[in-house]
SEBAVO-34687 format. One record per residue (C-alpha): residue number from 1; x, y, z. Coordinates in steps of 0.001 Angstrom, whole numbers, plus 524288, in hexadecimal, padded with zeros to 5 digits. Example, Ala and Ser with C-alpha at 12.3 -4.5 7.8 and 13.67 -1.06 7.14 Angstrom:
<rs>
resi = 1; u = 8300C; v = 7EE6C; w = 81E78 .
resi = 2; u = 83566; v = 7FBDC; w = 81BE4 .
</rs>
This chain:
<rs>
resi = 1; u = 33868; v = 91BA0; w = AE111 .
resi = 2; u = 339EC; v = 9257F; w = AEDD5 .
resi = 3; u = 334E9; v = 932E7; w = AEE31 .
resi = 4; u = 33A49; v = 934C4; w = AFB91 .
resi = 5; u = 347C7; v = 93B7F; w = AFBF7 .
resi = 6; u = 350E0; v = 931C3; w = B00DF .
resi = 7; u = 35DA9; v = 937AC; w = B06D2 .
resi = 8; u = 36471; v = 9336E; w = B1651 .
resi = 9; u = 3663F; v = 93A99; w = B2146 .
resi = 10; u = 372DF; v = 9342A; w = B2597 .
resi = 11; u = 3826E; v = 93489; w = B2537 .
resi = 12; u = 380CC; v = 931F4; w = B16DA .
resi = 13; u = 37AB8; v = 93E0F; w = B13C7 .
resi = 14; u = 37EEF; v = 9460B; w = B0827 .
resi = 15; u = 37755; v = 95338; w = B0399 .
resi = 16; u = 3785F; v = 94E5F; w = AF461 .
resi = 17; u = 372EB; v = 94356; w = AF666 .
resi = 18; u = 36ABF; v = 9491B; w = AFD94 .
resi = 19; u = 36730; v = 95340; w = AEFFB .
resi = 20; u = 3669D; v = 94983; w = AE918 .
resi = 21; u = 35C64; v = 940D3; w = AEE15 .
resi = 22; u = 352F5; v = 94C50; w = AEE60 .
resi = 23; u = 35558; v = 94EB9; w = AE1BD .
resi = 24; u = 35068; v = 9401B; w = ADF70 .
resi = 25; u = 346F0; v = 9417B; w = AE6D4 .
resi = 26; u = 34045; v = 94FB7; w = ADF1C .
resi = 27; u = 343A0; v = 94757; w = AD266 .
resi = 28; u = 33B60; v = 93DCF; w = AD681 .
resi = 29; u = 3307B; v = 9485F; w = ADA0D .
resi = 30; u = 33254; v = 94E49; w = ACC56 .
resi = 31; u = 33117; v = 93FF9; w = AC64C .
resi = 32; u = 3255B; v = 93BEA; w = ACCF1 .
resi = 33; u = 31E63; v = 94A18; w = ACAAD .
resi = 34; u = 321E7; v = 94829; w = ABA62 .
resi = 35; u = 31A99; v = 93B80; w = ABA82 .
resi = 36; u = 30F19; v = 94328; w = ABCF8 .
resi = 37; u = 31059; v = 94CD7; w = AB3B4 .
resi = 38; u = 319C4; v = 94730; w = AA75C .
resi = 39; u = 320D3; v = 94E92; w = A9ECC .
resi = 40; u = 31B0F; v = 95BFD; w = AA1E8 .
resi = 41; u = 323B4; v = 95D26; w = AAD0D .
resi = 42; u = 32FEA; v = 96098; w = AA8D9 .
resi = 43; u = 337CC; v = 96B1B; w = AAEC0 .
resi = 44; u = 33262; v = 965D7; w = ABAE2 .
resi = 45; u = 33836; v = 965C9; w = AC895 .
resi = 46; u = 333AB; v = 96260; w = AD55A .
resi = 47; u = 33B4E; v = 961A1; w = AE394 .
resi = 48; u = 334AB; v = 95C35; w = AF0DB .
resi = 49; u = 3403F; v = 95E25; w = AF58F .
resi = 50; u = 34B74; v = 96968; w = AF2D9 .
resi = 51; u = 3582A; v = 96CB0; w = AF923 .
resi = 52; u = 3630C; v = 97786; w = AF7CE .
resi = 53; u = 37151; v = 979B6; w = AFAEB .
resi = 54; u = 36EB0; v = 984DD; w = B0233 .
resi = 55; u = 36146; v = 98B13; w = B0800 .
resi = 56; u = 35F1D; v = 99680; w = AFE7F .
resi = 57; u = 35E97; v = 98BF9; w = AF152 .
resi = 58; u = 35552; v = 985CB; w = AFBAC .
resi = 59; u = 34A63; v = 98F21; w = AFB7D .
resi = 60; u = 34DD9; v = 993C8; w = AEEA0 .
resi = 61; u = 34130; v = 991B6; w = AE62E .
resi = 62; u = 34A08; v = 988BC; w = ADDAC .
resi = 63; u = 348D6; v = 97EE9; w = AE820 .
resi = 64; u = 33AAE; v = 97E86; w = AEAE1 .
resi = 65; u = 333FD; v = 973CD; w = AED58 .
resi = 66; u = 32BF8; v = 96FC4; w = AE119 .
resi = 67; u = 321CB; v = 962E5; w = AE370 .
resi = 68; u = 31A14; v = 95E93; w = AD8A8 .
resi = 69; u = 30C73; v = 95BD8; w = ADAFC .
resi = 70; u = 2FFC7; v = 955A5; w = AD363 .
resi = 71; u = 2F3AD; v = 95D8C; w = AD45F .
resi = 72; u = 2E812; v = 96281; w = ACF25 .
resi = 73; u = 2EAF3; v = 97078; w = AC8FB .
resi = 74; u = 2DE33; v = 97652; w = AD1DE .
resi = 75; u = 2E558; v = 97134; w = ADD41 .
resi = 76; u = 2F102; v = 978DB; w = AD9BA .
resi = 77; u = 2EBA9; v = 98665; w = ADA8C .
resi = 78; u = 2E543; v = 9845C; w = AE4BE .
resi = 79; u = 2F17C; v = 98105; w = AED6E .
resi = 80; u = 2F864; v = 98C31; w = AE811 .
resi = 81; u = 2EF26; v = 9937C; w = AEDDA .
resi = 82; u = 2ED63; v = 98EA8; w = AFAC5 .
resi = 83; u = 2FD4E; v = 98F6B; w = AFAC6 .
resi = 84; u = 2FD75; v = 99C2E; w = AF633 .
resi = 85; u = 2F491; v = 9A0AD; w = AFFB7 .
resi = 86; u = 2FB71; v = 99A87; w = B09D5 .
resi = 87; u = 30849; v = 9A154; w = B0778 .
resi = 88; u = 3016B; v = 9AD9B; w = B05F7 .
resi = 89; u = 2FD38; v = 9AE15; w = B132F .
resi = 90; u = 30887; v = 9A7EF; w = B192F .
resi = 91; u = 3124E; v = 9AE74; w = B1055 .
resi = 92; u = 30DB4; v = 9B92C; w = B08E8 .
resi = 93; u = 31C51; v = 9BCCE; w = B037D .
resi = 94; u = 31E3E; v = 9AE5B; w = AFEAE .
resi = 95; u = 31E02; v = 9AF0B; w = AEFEF .
resi = 96; u = 3169E; v = 9A28E; w = AEC36 .
resi = 97; u = 31038; v = 9A93F; w = ADDC6 .
resi = 98; u = 30663; v = 99EEF; w = AD898 .
resi = 99; u = 308AA; v = 99563; w = AE3F2 .
resi = 100; u = 3123F; v = 989DD; w = AE31C .
resi = 101; u = 309D4; v = 97F06; w = ADBD9 .
resi = 102; u = 30DE0; v = 98016; w = ACF05 .
resi = 103; u = 30737; v = 977EA; w = AC329 .
resi = 104; u = 31229; v = 96F5B; w = ABCEC .
resi = 105; u = 30C12; v = 9665E; w = AB3F6 .
resi = 106; u = 30153; v = 95D1B; w = AB041 .
resi = 107; u = 300C0; v = 95049; w = AB616 .
resi = 108; u = 2FDF2; v = 946B9; w = AAB98 .
resi = 109; u = 2FB36; v = 9375E; w = AAC6B .
resi = 110; u = 2F207; v = 9351F; w = AB884 .
resi = 111; u = 2F60D; v = 93FF6; w = ABFF4 .
resi = 112; u = 2EEE7; v = 94A55; w = AB538 .
resi = 113; u = 2E48A; v = 93F87; w = AB0AD .
resi = 114; u = 2DEBB; v = 93A9F; w = ABBAA .
resi = 115; u = 2E13A; v = 94457; w = AC60D .
resi = 116; u = 2E3C0; v = 95249; w = ABD37 .
resi = 117; u = 2F030; v = 9555D; w = AC413 .
resi = 118; u = 2FB19; v = 9605D; w = AC16A .
resi = 119; u = 30766; v = 9604D; w = AC49B .
resi = 120; u = 30C01; v = 96AB3; w = ACDF4 .
resi = 121; u = 31767; v = 96F50; w = AD399 .
resi = 122; u = 318FE; v = 972FC; w = AE1E1 .
resi = 123; u = 32283; v = 97DC4; w = AE430 .
resi = 124; u = 3255B; v = 98054; w = AF43A .
resi = 125; u = 32E4B; v = 98975; w = AF53A .
resi = 126; u = 335A4; v = 98E2A; w = B0295 .
resi = 127; u = 329BD; v = 993C4; w = B07D1 .
resi = 128; u = 31FB1; v = 98846; w = B03A0 .
resi = 129; u = 32923; v = 97CA3; w = B07D3 .
resi = 130; u = 32522; v = 980E5; w = B15E7 .
resi = 131; u = 318F6; v = 97AD5; w = B1C09 .
resi = 132; u = 3108A; v = 98314; w = B2341 .
resi = 133; u = 310B5; v = 9905A; w = B1E0E .
resi = 134; u = 3011C; v = 98E17; w = B1BD2 .
resi = 135; u = 2F901; v = 980AA; w = B1BD5 .
resi = 136; u = 2F40D; v = 9825F; w = B0F19 .
resi = 137; u = 301A4; v = 98375; w = B0892 .
resi = 138; u = 30438; v = 976BD; w = B125E .
resi = 139; u = 2F87A; v = 96EAB; w = B0F53 .
</rs>
């Protein structure tokens, strides 16, 4: 199983095939994350790569990149505090609410028993998709 989006930028390139490949790649991301949380992943969605037919839709919240991560819940709170502090100083008008990292589910099996991790969804909106806003966010 490949976790890379594969497409050729050659004379045979077709946008519809490109979209299908990006969808396949995102489905693999979801499948791999579901393996870590078992049945608690109902209505789960993730997209490490996103696309749209126009720029307005691409920058809408419906097309945000959503990345599943496994981490201790205590780190979730710490990371959100750092990100919100960076946004507050860099872009005080940005509405990040409680932070881009949200608890999704308790991990099961090895992730929970051995490592005590939870599945977290990290939503990268049209602002957080950019690097170099604030070093705390980048790190």
